[in-house]
C-alpha positions in Angstrom: -0.1 0.0 0.0 1.2 3.3 -1.0 0.6 6.5 1.1 1.3 10.3 1.1 4.0 11.4 3.6 2.4 14.8 4.2 4.3 16.1 1.1 4.8 15.5 -2.6 6.6 12.1 -1.9 4.8 9.1 -2.1 5.8 6.4 0.2 4.6 2.8 1.0 4.4 0.4 3.6 7.0 -2.2 3.6 6.0 -5.9 2.5 5.6 -8.0 5.8 6.6 -11.5 6.0 3.9 -13.3 8.8 5.3 -14.5 12.1 4.6 -18.3 11.2 6.7 -17.8 7.9 9.6 -16.1 9.7 9.7 -18.3 12.7 9.7 -21.5 10.3 12.8 -20.0 8.5 14.6 -18.7 11.5 14.0 -22.3 13.1 16.0 -23.7 10.1 18.8 -21.1 10.6 18.7 -17.4 11.2 21.6 -16.9 8.6 20.2 -18.8 6.0 16.9 -17.2 6.4 18.0 -13.6 6.4 19.8 -14.3 3.2 17.2 -16.0 1.6 14.5 -13.1 2.6 16.9 -10.8 1.3 17.4 -12.4 -1.9 13.7 -13.0 -2.5 13.0 -9.1 -1.9 15.9 -8.4 -4.3 17.1 -5.9 -1.6 13.8 -4.1 -1.0 13.0 -3.2 2.5 10.7 -6.0 4.3 9.2 -6.2 7.7 9.6 -9.3 9.7 6.8 -10.4 11.7 8.1 -11.7 15.0 5.1 -11.1 17.5 5.6 -7.9 19.3 9.0 -7.4 17.8 8.6 -6.5 14.0 12.1 -5.1 12.6 12.7 -4.0 9.3 15.3 -6.2 7.0 17.5 -3.9 5.1 19.9 -5.3 2.7 20.3 -3.3 -0.4 23.5 -1.5 -0.5 21.8 1.9 -1.4 19.6 1.6 1.6 22.7 0.5 3.9 24.6 3.3 2.8 21.7 5.6 3.9 21.4 4.1 7.3 25.1 4.0 8.0 26.4 7.1 6.2 24.4 9.4 4.3 21.5 9.5 7.0 23.3 8.2 9.8 22.1 10.4 12.4 18.6 9.4 11.7 19.3 5.8 12.6 20.8 5.2 16.0 22.7 2.5 17.9 19.7 2.0 20.2 17.4 -0.7 21.2 17.2 -4.0 22.5 20.0 -5.6 20.1 22.6 -3.3 21.9 21.7 -4.0 25.6 23.6 -7.5 25.6 26.4 -6.2 24.2 26.8 -3.1 26.3 26.8 -5.5 29.4 30.1 -6.5 28.1 31.4 -3.7 26.0 30.1 -0.7 27.8 28.8 2.3 26.3 31.5 4.5 24.6 32.9 2.9 21.5 29.6 0.9 20.8 27.4 3.9 22.2 25.8 7.0 20.7 25.9 10.7 21.7 28.4 12.6 23.7 30.0 9.4 25.3 30.5 7.9 21.8 31.6 11.3 20.3 34.3 11.6 23.3 35.6 8.4 22.7 35.8 8.7 18.8 37.6 11.9 19.0 40.2 10.3 21.5 40.6 7.1 19.5 40.4 7.9 15.9 44.0 9.4 15.8 45.3 6.3 17.5 43.9 3.9 14.7 45.0 5.6 11.5 47.0 3.6 9.0 49.9 5.7 10.0 49.8 4.9 13.6 49.1 1.3 13.0 52.1 1.2 11.0 54.3 2.3 13.9 52.8 -0.6 15.9 53.9 -3.1 12.9 57.4 -4.3 14.4 56.0 -5.0 17.7 53.0 -7.1 16.2 55.6 -9.1 13.9 57.7 -9.9 16.8 54.9 -11.2 18.6 53.4 -13.2 15.9 57.0 -14.7 15.2 57.5 -15.6 18.9 53.8 -17.3 19.1 54.1 -19.2 15.7 57.7 -20.3 17.3 56.0 -21.9 19.9 53.9 -24.1 17.9 56.9 -26.2 17.0 56.7 -28.3 20.2 53.0 -28.9 19.3 53.8 -30.0 15.7 56.2 -32.0 16.9 54.6 -34.0 19.4 51.8 -34.8 17.0 49.2 -33.0 19.1 46.2 -31.1 16.9 45.4 -27.9 18.0 42.0 -25.9 18.2 42.1 -23.5 15.5 39.9 -21.0 17.2 42.0 -21.0 20.4 45.2 -21.1 18.6 44.6 -17.9 16.4 42.8 -16.0 19.3 45.9 -16.7 21.5 48.3 -15.4 18.7 46.2 -12.3 17.8 45.7 -11.7 21.7 49.4 -12.0 22.3 50.2 -9.6 19.6 47.6 -7.0 20.1 48.0 -6.7 24.1 51.9 -6.1 23.3 51.2 -3.5 20.6 48.4 -1.8 22.6 48.9 -2.1 26.0 52.5 -2.2 26.1 54.4 -3.3 29.5 51.1 -2.3 31.2 49.8 -5.6 31.4 51.3 -9.0 32.2 51.2 -11.9 29.9 48.9 -14.0 32.2 46.7 -11.3 32.8 46.4 -10.9 28.9 45.8 -14.1 28.4 42.8 -13.9 30.6 40.9 -11.5 28.3 40.6 -13.7 25.1 38.5 -16.7 26.6 36.4 -14.7 28.8 35.2 -12.2 25.8 35.0 -15.4 23.9 32.8 -17.1 26.6 30.6 -13.7 26.5 30.1 -14.0 22.8 29.1 -17.4 22.5 26.6 -17.1 25.5 24.7 -14.0 24.6 23.3 -15.5 21.2 19.7 -16.3 22.9 19.4 -12.5 23.8 20.5 -11.2 20.3 18.0 -13.5 18.6 15.4 -12.8 21.2 16.0 -9.3 22.3 12.3 -8.7 23.6 12.9 -11.4 26.6 13.1 -9.1 29.7 16.1 -9.1 31.8 13.9 -10.2 34.7 13.9 -13.6 33.1 16.9 -15.6 33.3 17.9 -17.4 29.9 20.6 -19.7 29.1 24.0 -17.8 28.9 23.4 -14.8 31.4 25.3 -16.6 34.1 28.3 -17.2 31.7 28.0 -13.4 30.7 28.3 -12.0 34.1 31.1 -14.3 34.9 33.0 -13.4 31.8 32.2 -9.7 32.4 33.7 -9.9 36.1 37.1 -11.4 34.6 37.6 -8.5 32.4 36.8 -6.1 34.7 39.6 -7.9 37.1 41.9 -7.4 34.6 41.3 -3.8 33.1 40.2 -1.7 36.5 43.7 -2.7 38.2 45.7 -1.9 34.7 43.7 1.6 34.8 44.6 2.5 38.2 48.2 1.7 37.8 48.6 3.7 34.9 46.8 6.5 36.5 49.1 6.2 39.7 52.2 6.4 37.4 51.1 9.3 35.3 52.8 7.7 32.4 53.4 9.7 29.4 54.0 6.6 26.9 52.6 6.2 23.6 50.6 3.1 24.3 46.6 3.3 24.4 46.4 2.7 28.3 48.4 5.8 28.9 46.9 7.9 25.9 43.3 7.3 27.5 44.3 8.3 31.0 45.7 11.4 29.8 42.9 12.2 27.6 40.5 11.3 30.7 42.4 12.9 33.5 39.6 15.3 34.3 36.6 13.2 33.5 34.5 12.1 36.5 33.7 9.0 35.1 37.1 8.5 33.7 37.9 4.9 35.0 34.7 3.5 33.8 34.9 5.3 30.3 38.6 4.1 29.9 37.4 0.7 30.7 34.8 0.7 28.2 37.1 2.4 25.6 39.8 -0.3 26.1 37.4 -3.2 26.1 35.9 -1.9 23.0 39.4 -1.5 21.4 40.6 -4.8 22.3 37.6 -6.5 20.6 37.8 -4.6 17.6 41.2 -5.3 17.4 41.2 -9.1 18.0 37.7 -10.6 17.4 37.7 -10.0 13.7 41.3 -11.5 12.8 40.9 -14.5 15.2 37.6 -15.5 13.9 38.5 -15.1 9.9 41.7 -16.9 10.6 39.6 -19.7 12.1 37.5 -19.8 8.8 40.4 -19.7 6.7 41.6 -23.4 7.5 38.5 -25.3 6.5 38.2 -22.9 3.4 41.5 -23.9 2.3 40.8 -27.2 2.8 38.0 -26.8 0.2 40.1 -24.9 -2.1 43.5 -26.6 -2.8 44.3 -24.2 -5.3 43.7 -20.9 -3.2 46.3 -22.9 -0.8 48.8 -23.5 -3.5 48.7 -19.7 -4.4 48.9 -18.7 -1.1 52.2 -20.7 -0.2 53.6 -19.7 -3.6 53.1 -16.0 -2.8 54.6 -16.5 0.7 57.5 -18.2 -0.2 58.1 -15.6 -2.9 57.6 -12.7 -0.7 58.8 -14.0 2.6 61.5 -16.4 1.9 63.2 -18.3 4.5 63.3 -15.7 7.3 60.7 -14.4 9.5 57.8 -12.5 8.0 58.4 -8.7 8.7 56.1 -5.9 8.2 57.5 -4.9 5.0 56.3 -8.0 3.4 52.7 -6.9 3.9 52.3 -4.7 1.0 53.4 -7.6 -1.1 51.2 -10.1 0.0 48.4 -9.2 -2.3 46.6 -12.3 -2.9 46.6 -12.9 0.8 44.8 -9.9 1.5 42.5 -10.9 -1.5 41.8 -14.3 0.1 41.2 -12.3 3.4 38.5 -9.9 1.7 36.8 -13.0 0.3 36.7 -14.8 3.9 35.3 -11.6 5.1 32.6 -11.6 2.2 31.3 -15.1 2.8 31.9 -14.8 6.9 31.5 -11.1 7.9 32.3 -11.8 11.5 29.8 -9.0 12.4 26.9 -10.7 10.6 24.2 -8.6 11.7 23.8 -5.1 13.2 20.6 -3.0 14.3 19.6 0.7 14.2 16.8 2.4 16.0 14.9 5.2 13.7 15.3 8.2 15.7 12.1 9.9 14.2 9.7 8.9 11.1 12.0 8.4 7.9 11.8 6.9 4.4 14.1 4.5 3.3 13.9 3.0 0.0 10.6 4.4 -0.7 9.2 2.7 2.3 7.7 4.6 5.4 10.0 4.0 8.6 8.3 5.2 11.9 10.0 6.5 14.9 11.3 4.2 17.2 11.4 1.3 14.6 14.1 -1.1 14.5 16.1 -2.1 11.4 18.4 -5.1 11.1 21.4 -4.9 8.8 23.0 -8.2 7.8 26.3 -7.9 5.9 25.8 -12.0 5.5 22.6 -11.2 3.6 23.8 -8.1 1.7 27.2 -10.0 0.7 24.9 -13.0 -0.9 22.8 -10.8 -3.3 22.8 -12.0 -7.0 22.4 -8.2 -8.1 25.7 -7.4 -6.9 27.5 -10.6 -6.6 28.1 -13.0 -9.7 28.2 -16.7 -8.1 27.7 -15.2 -4.5 27.9 -18.9 -2.7 31.1 -19.5 -4.4 34.7 -18.6 -2.5 36.5 -16.6 -5.3 39.4 -14.1 -4.3 39.7 -12.9 -7.4 36.5 -10.7 -6.7 39.3 -8.6 -5.0 42.0 -8.7 -7.3 43.5 -5.1 -7.9 40.9 -3.3 -10.2 38.0 -5.5 -9.5 36.6 -3.5 -6.6 36.1 -0.2 -9.0 32.9 -2.1 -10.3 31.2 -3.0 -7.0 28.8 -0.8 -5.0 30.6 0.7 -1.9 28.0 -0.9 0.3 27.6 -4.0 -1.5 30.8 -5.3 1.0 30.9 -3.4 4.2 32.5 -5.9 6.7 33.6 -3.3 9.0 30.4 -1.1 8.7 30.8 2.2 7.5 30.1 5.8 8.0 31.0 7.8 11.2 30.7 4.2 13.2 33.3 2.3 11.0 35.2 -0.3 12.9 38.6 1.5 14.2 40.3 -1.8 13.8 40.2 -2.2 10.0 43.8 -1.1 9.4 45.2 -3.4 12.1 43.2 -6.5 10.7 44.8 -5.9 7.5 48.2 -5.7 9.3 48.1 -8.7 11.5 46.0 -11.3 9.6 48.6 -11.3 6.8 51.3 -11.6 9.4 49.9 -14.5 11.0 49.2 -16.3 7.7 52.4 -15.9 6.5 54.2 -17.0 9.4 52.0 -20.2 9.9 52.4 -21.2 6.3 55.8 -20.5 6.0 56.8 -23.1 8.5 53.9 -25.5 8.7 51.3 -27.5 6.6 47.8 -27.2 8.5 46.1 -30.3 8.0 42.1 -30.0 8.9 41.1 -32.9 10.9 37.2 -34.2 9.9 35.3 -34.2 6.7 33.2 -31.2 7.5 31.2 -29.5 6.1 31.9 -26.6 8.7 28.8 -24.5 9.0 28.5 -20.9 10.9 27.1 -20.6 14.2 25.4 -17.1 14.5 26.7 -16.0 18.2 27.4 -12.3 18.6 30.2 -13.1 15.9 30.0 -15.6 13.0 32.2 -18.5 13.9 32.3 -22.2 12.7 29.8 -24.3 14.7 32.1 -27.4 14.7 35.5 -27.3 16.4 38.4 -26.7 13.5 41.1 -29.0 14.6 44.3 -28.8 12.8 47.4 -31.4 12.6 50.8 -29.0 12.0 53.1 -30.6 9.6 56.4 -29.1 8.8 57.0 -27.9 5.4 59.8 -26.4 3.4 59.7 -23.6 0.8 59.1 -26.5 -1.9 56.7 -28.3 0.0 53.2 -27.1 -1.3 51.0 -30.1 -0.6 47.1 -29.1 0.0 45.4 -29.3 2.9 44.1 -32.7 3.5 
């Protein structure tokens, strides 16, 4: 139905999918459901009937761009979907309003490409040390849990680069498992956001416990840095200086640090977990990766100077984030009445944005279900809509950690594949599990076999 908005513009109500049809699809899998609904609607805005909760699904790149960039101030990061995240991450980095603006002003200069480049040597050294330690595991013949090991390598590198000597290795190693436990435990809250918090659901207790662990590491770190009046370049010192006069400074520094840490680690660790089963299924991609790494890096350790030459490696990472975007679902709330793609959006309405669905639209991607790094070969991106691909978000809320990802992820891939031939245990298939972040449902176990620069056997 079309209606006048009070002016000369003709707007219409979104096509609505009734409760029983949405629920049946979601029960078979929320990821597949959102992708199918977006594809069937050909990117048009549709409304999902979920009882009292009736969000709009936004998948077309034009509409995504309006929500996230062109009209971003009309669509706030508010509403029920954000509440579970803020229990852990706080209200600064993922918030809105003055608190977010203050944090963004402080943090943005610390995450430019130039600043990240200044961290490169420390990151590379930490990555090399972590991969060196895998030699003993490889000799023992024990398999590794790819998710745990990738998280540990990323954690060690990021903690050293961002926190410097402010945090011990033991304390740093508490953060990754605690935040991972929180991420995997709040899925029900995200998928059923209308459940009141007076009703305890599975996962609530684990999230509370994980948050306590994080606070037990971060708050003493802040207290020590404040007491020392450190003028160092690390993130902790920079935030303490910037918030010295803030009455609620400790809490805001805590939220900033946790938000930064998650942004700098979660995407990299999760994407690298997906890498190994994908390479198992695409031996030709594995062979090209190894060829490139042998040619660019050679027999020595991987250095930051190698990263710009690892072009195919970057294409593989970009395609990984297309098929398996770590942040697979975001929500926004309409601040006031709005119009989106000719559809009337009422004030207070919830909008769901899914990179997973948009990255699979036939109109914008040829063979969208296939893994093909050549989509991201130099020059290919010029033919693509800017918001057909947005694994790091967009507009003012774009993820601060994107530059760090394209530095640390190639360093880790090159360090691992230069020394080992990872063999994936199990036949698969490895399917996505829609927790807070998109991770494999099944455990990815790897046997690490030694290799020489000439050993290019595919993953088996």
